[in-house]
N, C-alpha and C positions, 0 to 999 in steps of 0.2 A: 308449625312452620310459620316463620315470620313472613309478612307480606312486604315485598320491596318492589318499588316501581309500579304501583297501581296506576293504571291508565285512566283517563277521564272518560265519562260517558259518551262524549262525541266520538272519540276514537273507537270505543266499543261498538257504537252504532255503525261506524264505517266498516268494522270487521264483518258484521252481519250483512251489510249491503254487498260487500265483495263476495261473500259466500253465496248469497242468493243469485247474484249475477253469474258467477261461475257455474253454479249448478244448472241455471237456465241455459247457458251456452252449451254445457255438456249434453243436455237433453236434445238440443237442436242438432248438434254435431252427430250425436249418436243415431238419431232417427234419419238424418240425411246421409249417413254413411261416410262422412268426411273423415272421421277419425275413429279408431277402435275405442269402444267405451272404456275398456280396461286401461288403455294407454292414457286416455284423457283423464281418467280418474287419478292415475298416478301423478300426472302433470298438475292437476288441481291440488292434490295433497301436498306436493312439493311447494306449490305457491302459498298454500295456507301456512305450512311449516316455516317458510322463509320469512313471511311478513309478520307472523304472530307466534314465533317460537317461544316467547315468554309464557303463553298459555299452555302449551303442550308440556312444558317442564314444571308448571306450577298450577295444578288444578284448582287450588284454593284461591289463587289470584284470578283465575277464570270465573269462579263463583262470586267472588267479592265484586269484580268488575261488572258482572251480570246484574248483581243486586243494585249497584250504583246506577246502572243504566235504567233498569226497570222502575226504580222508585221515583225517577224524575220524568217518566213518560207523561206528556201532556202539560208539563210545567214550562213556564217561560220566566225570564228575569222580571217581567212586569206582573206576574201572578201575585195577587194580594196574599198576605200571610194567612188570613182566615180561610182561604180556599185551598191552600197547599195540603192541609191535612185531609180534606175531603177528597181531593183528586188522587192523592196517594192511596187512600183507603180503597177507592174504587179499583185502582190498579192491583192492589194486594188481594182483594176479593176475587177478581178475575183470575189471577195467577193461582190462588188457592183452589178455586173451582176447577181450573184446568188440571192442576196437579192431582187433585182428588180423583177426577175422572180417569186420568191416565193411570193412576194407581190401581183403580178397580180393574181397568183393562189389563194391566200387568198381572194382577192376581188370577184373572181368568186364563191368561196365557200360561201361567205357571201350572195351573191344574189341567191344562191341555184342552180347554174349551175355547177354541179360537173364534168360533162363531159368536159366542156370548161376549167376547172381548170387543167386538166391533161397535156395539151401541155406546158403551162408555167413552170409547175413543171419539165417536162422532159427537157425543155430548160435549167433550172438551172443545170441539170446534165451534160450538154455539157461543162461547165466551170470547172468542177472538174478535168479533165485530165491536164489542164494548171496548177492548183494548185499542183497536184502531181508531174508533171515535174519540176516545180519551186522548190519544196522541195528537189528534187534529183539533183539540180544544172544543169538541162537541160533547161537553161533559154531561149536560142534562139528558141528551139523547142516549149517551152511553149508559147512564143510570137506568133509564127505562128499559133498554135492551137487556141489561143485566138482570133486573128483577123478573122480567118475562121469561128469559132463557133459563134462569135458575129453576123457576117453577115448572117449565116445560121439561127440563132435564130430569128433575125428581119424578114428575108424573110419568115420563117415558120409561124410566127405570122400573117403576112399579108396574106399568103395563107389560113390560117385557119379562120381568123376573118375579113379579108378585111382591107381596109385602112380608115375606118370610125372613128378610135380612134386616129388619128394622129400618127400612127405607123411609117410612113416614116420619121418622125422627128428624130427617133433614128439613121438614117443614118448620121445625122450631127455628132452624137457621134462616130459612126464607122469610119467616115472620119477623125476625129481628133485623133483617137487612134494610127494610124500609126506614126504620127508626135510626139506623146507623148511617145510611147513605144520604137520605134526603134531609134538607134543612127545614123545609116547610112541613107543617103538621099534616096538611091535607094530603100531600104526597105520601107521607108515612102511613097514614090511615088507608089510603088507596092501595098501597103495597101490601099491607096486612090483610085487607079484604081479599085481594087477589090470591094470596097464599092460602087463606081459609077456603076459598072457592076450589082451588086445586086440591087441597087436602080432602074436602068433601067428595070431590070427583074420584079421587084415588080410593077412598073408602068404599064408595058405591061400586067402583070397578072391581075392587078386590072381592066383594061379596057376590057379584053377579057374573064374573068372568074368570077364566083361568089364565095364568101367565102364558105368553107366547113362547117363551124360552124356558127350558127346564134343565138347569144345571144339576149335576149329580147330587143326590141327597146327602152324600158324605161330606159335601162342602157347604151345606146350608148353615150349619152352626158357625163354622169359621168365617163365612161371609157375613153373617149377622154380627159377629164380634168385630170384624173389620169395619162394618157400617157404624157401629157404636164408637169405635176408636176414631173413625173419621170425623164424626160429629164432635167428639171431645177435642180432637186435634184442631178443628176449625174454630171451636169456641176458644181454645187456648191461644190460637194465633190471633184472634180478635182481641183477647185480653192483653196479650203481650204487645200487640200493635198500639192499642189505645194507651197503655202505660208508657210505651216508648215515645209515641208521638206527643203525649201529654208532657213528658219530661223535656222533649225537644222544644215544644211550644212554650213551656215555662221558661226554658233557657233563653229562647228568643225574646220573650217578653222582658226578662231581666236585662238582657243585652239592650233592648230597645229603651227600657227605663234608664239604663246607664247612659246611653247616648243622649236621651232627652235631658238627663240631669246635667250633662256637659253643655248641651245646647242652651239649657235654661240658665246656667251659670254665665255663659257667654252673653246671652241676651240681657240678663240682669246687669252685668257689668257695662254693656253698651248703653242700656237705658239710664244707668246711673251717671255715666259720662255725659249722655244727652241731657240729663236733668241739670247737671252742673253747667253745661253750656247754656241751657235755657235760663237758669237763674242769673248767669253772667249777663245775658242779653237783656233780661227784664230790668236788672239793676238792683241796687240795695234799697231796702225798705227805708233806711234812715234818711236817704236823700229826699224822699217824699215827706216823711213825717217832720223833719226839721224845718220845713218851710211853714209850719203851722204851730199854733200854741201847744198842741198835743195831738196825739193820734195813735192808731194801731192798724195793723194789717193781719187779719186772721186768714191764713192761706193754708188749705188742706187738700192737696191733690188726691184724687181717687187712686191713681196709679203713680208710678215713679215720676213720670212726666205729666204735665197738666195741660188741660184745654182752657183753663182760666188764666188770665194774666192782667197785670196792671201796668199802666204807662204814665210817665210823668215828664213834662217838658215846660220850659220857661221861655217867654218872650219878653220884650221890653215892657209890655203892658199887662200880660196875663201869665198866670200859673195854670197850666192845663193838666188835668188829671183824667185818665180813662180807666174804667174797670170793664173788662171784656170776658165774655163766655163764648168760646168757639163751639161749633157743632160737634157733639160727641165728646169723647175723652180718649186718653191714651195717646199713642204715637201720631195718628192722623191729626187730631186736634192740636197736639203740641207743635206740629209742623205749621199749622195754621196760625198759631200764636206768634211764631217767629216772623211769619209773613206779615201779620197784622202789626206787630211791633215796628218792623222796618218801614212799612207803609206810613204809619203815623209819624215816624221821624221824617220821612220824605215830604209828607203833606205839610207838616207844621214848620219844619226848619228849612226846607228847600223851596217849597211853594208859598211859604209865609201865610198859610191859611190858619186863622186862630178862632174863627167862629165855630162853635160846636156843631151847629147845623150844617155848615159848609164842609166841615171835616167829615161828617157822616156821608154826605153826598159823594165827596171825592173818594173816600175809602170804599164805599159801595162800588163805584165805577172801577177803581183799580183792582179790586179783588175779582170782579167778573172778567176784566180784561186778562188778568194773569191766569185764571183757571179755565177760561174758555179755549176751545180748539174746534177744529172742523168736525170732530166725532162726538162732541158733547153739545146737545141742544139746550140743556138746562143745567145750571149750577146749583147744586143742593147745599154745598158747603157755604158757611157764612158764620156770623157771630152776632150776639146780642151785646150791646155795650152802652154804658153811660159816659158822657163826656162833660166835664166842668171846665169852664174858663173863668178863673177867679181874678178879679181886679181889686187888689188890696188897697190901692189909693182911693178908689171910689166906693169900696166895700160893696161890690156887686158880684153876682154870680150868674153866668150864662150856662144854661143846662139844655142839652138835647140827648134824647135816648132812643136807641134802636131796639125796640122790643124790651125796654128796660126802664126801671124807675129808680128814684132815690128817696130817702127819708131826710126830712129837715126837722130838727128838734130845737125849739127856742122857748121863750116865755109863754107862748100861746099853746104849747104842746107839740105833738108830733104831726107833721104834715107829709103826705105822700105826693110827690110830683111825678106824674106819669110821662113817659116818653112816647114815641111813635109805636105803632103796632107792627112795624116792618123791621126785620133784621137787615144787616148789611151783608152783601155778597150773594145771597140767594136770588135767582132770576126767575122763579116759577110763579111770580105774582102777575096777574093779568093786567091790573092797573099800575100806573106809575107810583113809585114810592114817594111818600111825603114825610119829611122829618121836620118837626116843629121845634121852635126855640122858646125857652122860658128864661125870663130875666127877673131876678128878685134881689133885694138888699139883704144884708146880714149884719149882725152886731157881734162884737167880741163875746165869746162864750157860746155862740150858736154851734150846733153840731150837725155835720153832714155825714150820711151813711150811703156808700155805694156797695153794691152786692150782686153776686150772681144768684141763680136759682138753686144752687146746690144744697144750701142749708134747708130751705123750705121744702125741697123735694125728697129729703132723706126719709126712708122708711124706718119705723121703729115704734117705741112706746109699747104700752100694754096690748094694743090691738094690731101692731105691725102696720100702721098706716103712715101716710106722709105727715111731716111736721106742719105743713101748710103755711101760706103766706100771712094769714091773719095772726096765727100764733107767733110767727117770726116778728111781725110788726109789734105785737104786744111785748115780746121779749126785749126788743131794742128800746122801747119806751121805758121798760122796767129798769134796765141796766144803765140808762144814759146818765144817771146821777153819779155813777161811779167814775173813778179815774179811767183814762183810756187803757192803760195796761190791765187794770182790774176788769174792764169790760171784755177784753180779749180773753182773759182767763175764764170768765164766766161763760162766754160763748163756747169755748172749748169743752168745758165741763158739761154744759147743757147738751151739746152735740153728742158727746160720748154717752151720756145718760139716756138720751133718746134712741140712739143707734142700737145700743145693747149688742146683741149677737148678729144683727143684720149686716149684710155687706154694704159698704158705702156706695150710695147710688150714683153720685156725680162729684166732680170737683167742687170745692167750696171756697168762695172768696167773699170776705166782708171787710170793707175799709171804713174806718171811723176817723173823722177829722174834726178837731175843735178849732174854730176860727179865732 
């Protein structure tokens, strides 16, 4: 029979609500004598038939809708995926236990032992609280109730009927429940120990007491077979459930991966577009390099967008160069690079500040002003940077660094000129920031190197350690005899050789200029 017009679980829940309310009203009216019970029953049946005639003509639809309703008990749209399986499993176990108990009661009714049918029916009622607790999202409490009631139910059956029907085999199921239901190992172990205690009690009781109820001996063997079949059926239901839920879970995982793949593609496209914008804002390398005899820019972002950037500007007197390393990397750092680039344009070109030291002070002030608000007491974001103001007519260089240094290579060798120990932008320093200025002469052929800490902080090599600043300094001195394009090539090769299989640690920026 084909299923047409399956109703949703909420409608099915409404059906049960109406049934319960009408039955309750029927009881009140019957006891109060307002209406004849038989007449009221006919009225209720008509009401049920009128509102839910699809069920009465299609029992399979009724069953399928019931399954749809029950499997979602205790679930909400906000329930995490990893909890859905566990919650549904709890519901299925309760329903299986209720069904098994009612089945036993039905068997006793068939053989005419109505008194013996009462305990299994009452046992079925023990599992209803777990269903109710599960429905109201009290999942942990529902699990504890389930484990305790399962053991009580099996022990009660053994006390009433004895162990002639293989009832103790149900303890195999009770011992498994803890491992299936609970996620924490300690809860599973506690559940197993509880099942073991009840099993030992049942064995002791069987040897020292006689059953309270004595069904006919003619039915001992059939009931034992029924018990074995029930255990097998429950185990089969568990296996089918686990297989079905695993398939559903796998399907959901695949769907999630597909969604993530689409989102990843969209994010990568967005980042690539952002990278193009960032490159356009920073400007072309050739504009900087062409102002000098020769030079190179080795620029290797960790991600698609970079937290390192370079800036170049010219005034009537100076050629100003900045190499900056913003806090972190990726998108947040990239946004900070755009801010830093715009602020440098504003400071140099609009406010006509050309002294590297004064640029640092002004940049520090502006970053804090822009990032501060009433809810932020300290600004953690900032940047390390080196600024050069080169006067070609006088052949002098003004240098100031914010937690950054430069290398100068000339006939005397390689010299390190250190900047201040304070970055720009961060506000968590107790004392006031102090940026110093260095003035020195240069000759034609001298080389200046500006850099971030990305190269020297890269992990790799035989021991998986950082490249370190000393090694980087030695490398710069070693390659300075080469042409600038060759130096860039060697830096790239050395970086790749050192990195090996390690993930890139940070953005890398090295600028080499020949005066």
